[in-house]
Structures are given as structure tokens and as C-alpha cells.
C-alpha positions as CSV (number, residue, x, y, z in Angstrom):
1,M,-58.5,-230.1,-126.5
2,T,-57.6,-227.0,-124.6
3,P,-60.0,-224.1,-124.5
4,T,-57.6,-221.8,-126.4
5,L,-57.3,-224.3,-129.3
6,L,-61.0,-224.8,-129.4
7,A,-61.6,-221.1,-129.6
8,I,-59.1,-220.8,-132.5
9,A,-60.7,-223.7,-134.3
10,M,-64.2,-222.2,-133.9
11,L,-63.0,-218.8,-135.1
12,F,-61.5,-220.4,-138.1
13,V,-64.7,-222.4,-138.9
14,V,-66.8,-219.2,-138.6
15,T,-64.4,-217.3,-140.8
16,M,-64.4,-220.0,-143.5
17,C,-68.2,-220.1,-143.4
18,Y,-68.5,-216.4,-143.9
19,A,-66.0,-216.5,-146.7
20,T,-68.1,-219.2,-148.4
21,V,-71.3,-217.1,-148.0
22,C,-69.5,-214.0,-149.5
23,A,-68.3,-216.1,-152.5
24,A,-71.6,-217.7,-153.1
25,S,-73.9,-214.7,-152.5
26,P,-71.9,-211.4,-152.6
27,F,-75.0,-209.3,-152.1
28,G,-77.3,-209.2,-149.1
29,N,-80.5,-207.3,-148.3
30,C,-80.1,-203.7,-147.5
31,R,-80.4,-203.1,-143.7
32,K,-82.2,-199.8,-143.9
33,C,-85.1,-200.8,-146.2
34,N,-85.0,-204.6,-145.5
35,G,-84.5,-205.4,-149.2
36,W,-87.6,-203.5,-150.5
37,G,-85.7,-200.6,-152.1
38,F,-87.9,-198.0,-150.4
39,Q,-89.0,-196.9,-147.0
40,M,-92.6,-197.6,-145.9
41,K,-94.6,-194.8,-144.5
42,T,-98.1,-194.4,-143.3
43,D,-100.8,-192.0,-144.5
44,R,-103.1,-190.1,-142.1
45,K,-105.5,-193.1,-141.8
46,G,-102.6,-195.3,-140.8
47,R,-102.4,-197.3,-144.0
48,Q,-99.0,-198.3,-145.2
49,K,-97.8,-196.7,-148.5
50,R,-94.6,-196.5,-150.5
51,G,-92.2,-193.9,-149.3
52,K,-89.1,-192.5,-150.9
53,D,-86.4,-194.6,-152.6
54,C,-83.7,-195.9,-150.2
55,R,-80.6,-193.7,-150.4
56,R,-78.2,-196.4,-149.0
57,C,-78.9,-199.0,-151.7
58,H,-80.1,-196.7,-154.5
59,A,-83.5,-198.4,-154.6
60,T,-82.1,-201.8,-155.5
61,G,-82.7,-203.4,-152.2
62,K,-79.3,-205.1,-152.2
63,R,-76.0,-204.2,-150.7
64,I,-72.5,-205.7,-151.0
65,R,-71.3,-207.8,-148.1
66,I,-68.4,-206.5,-146.0
67,G,-66.2,-209.5,-146.7
68,R,-66.8,-209.3,-150.5
69,W,-66.1,-205.5,-150.4
70,L,-62.8,-206.2,-148.7
71,Y,-61.9,-209.0,-151.2
72,N,-62.8,-206.8,-154.2
73,R,-60.6,-203.9,-152.8
74,W,-57.7,-206.4,-152.2
75,A,-58.0,-207.9,-155.7
76,R,-58.1,-204.4,-157.3
77,I,-54.9,-203.3,-155.4
78,Y,-53.2,-206.6,-156.1
79,R,-54.0,-206.4,-159.9
80,A,-52.8,-202.8,-160.0
81,G,-49.5,-203.6,-158.2
82,T,-48.6,-206.7,-160.1
83,D,-49.2,-205.5,-163.6
84,T,-45.9,-206.1,-165.2
85,P,-45.1,-204.8,-168.6
86,R,-44.5,-207.1,-171.5
87,P,-41.0,-207.7,-172.7
88,E,-39.8,-206.0,-175.8
89,G,-40.7,-207.7,-179.1
90,S,-43.6,-209.9,-177.8
91,R,-47.0,-209.0,-179.0
């Protein structure tokens, strides 16, 4: 197997694995708050306490994966572009 063919095969496998992950679990943990929904901060004594709600995930702790976001966008455009009107007389 040539190196180019091997690289293409590996890229295809990685892409299919990511597509499977996006289909099975479309939401991942927020990268800013690590899935907590808020930032941790310390008080004067150095103890951890709850901070403000995360603005990126709106305090849910979850975010939509990039692959799923792209798929949703593609599906929305496809549905909007292929919506054909019904023929006259059929209801």
C-alpha cells in the first residue's frame, strides 16, 4: 500500500469516526467552563467558589459539536431549497 493511499484511507476512517460521534452525541462539554456551566473563582482565603454563569454555553455546560452544526446548517438549507409546492387539486 502506497503512503498516499494509506493517508487517504486514514483520513477517511477519522472522518467517519467523527461523523459517528456527531450523530451519536451531538453535544459536547463546553470548553470554557469544562461542562460545569459556570466559571470557578477563588475568594480571598483561596477557597474555590462558584463564579458567574458561562456566557458561551448559557450555563448549560454543553455546546454543539462543529460537525453536527455543519450538518444542521446543510439540512436546513437543503430543506428550504427542495420544498416543492403541491400540485393543484391534491390535499
